Steps between C-alpha positions, in 0.01 A plus 500: 500500500248217567609143463382312190305186599509378137874447521501368854643812662291474812581404857365148451694437179759225469853493362629194318873435465595260224843383394548487125801422283700802378423431134124488570526829691671678213254353247209613721637853536558526123147369429334749739707789361409400142128493594530825700357330809610490862650168608284491812184586308569219251549251783170605662324468161647150450384397849147621423504314167605173665242538777216540246576140397382558145833434327515288187594138573835539324595791727388309812708198398803717428473674841455166677814371328695806611411468867496122533741403773472124496739331738778290352353157576723285283739242636786644696837503333801380696816709514806387688710772663827434675580726792808553708472388863476863618230585242298192600540582872387860445194391297398250766551758775296767323223263396461375858492859626218576257307186581524320169701222339831571326337396172209743550747777594702448181181491288385826664836660421478397136138615468580834665785552255297398196184696586648797691231436760536395862431139588345482845533213745176363650579679828524837326194426286295420808622822667396699191157334496457583869605857447266540204213358704567744779518792253162395353350500850639847561355614167157373604530690832598820316202459265269465800651812656463696179138386466418616854666836438318544166163412657559766764448237766699447811792738533669268751775430248802699600799613303706283734309186393553581135869567573528158670351325199733694272804404712387138492477507120845655468655242732355217288618657176848524653487128589398411145774726355763337724386153389516603135845656545621191678368278223671707233827552683546137602600417143792739500843346516714648770873482476 
């Protein structure tokens, strides 16, 4: 059966992964079932509608309000926490090991707990930026290889070269995964 370009089922299609709250998921499923529409088809239709940029002003304002992620720029609130000597020592030790202040480490712990999202140190953030930059460069190289192959040009590209690029990509994705795992697991309390 041929792939359907209208729904993005081609080799050059993209897959988006989006986290949504459980209640929104169940409401969405119920809505699509009520309308007799596929969930994926409805999402594609909504994307096309937004891209047309012909929405009524009220709808545009509502959407903007839903996705606005303004940083909390108000004055910082002070909270005093009293720690035992061993807790304080462990916080200082861990914060130094991660290259940040004890205060920053505690804030990151709180934010990770409140948001259920990892809080990266600058060292890890820089490593992720570097890895992403290298992956983009690899992607450009792969696009150039694909273009040469599609043009029927030079056949000097070997399977071994493509395998090397593939191995390089996998090694970088492993590095990123390890950094993400480390960021998530560092907040766990060990007994």
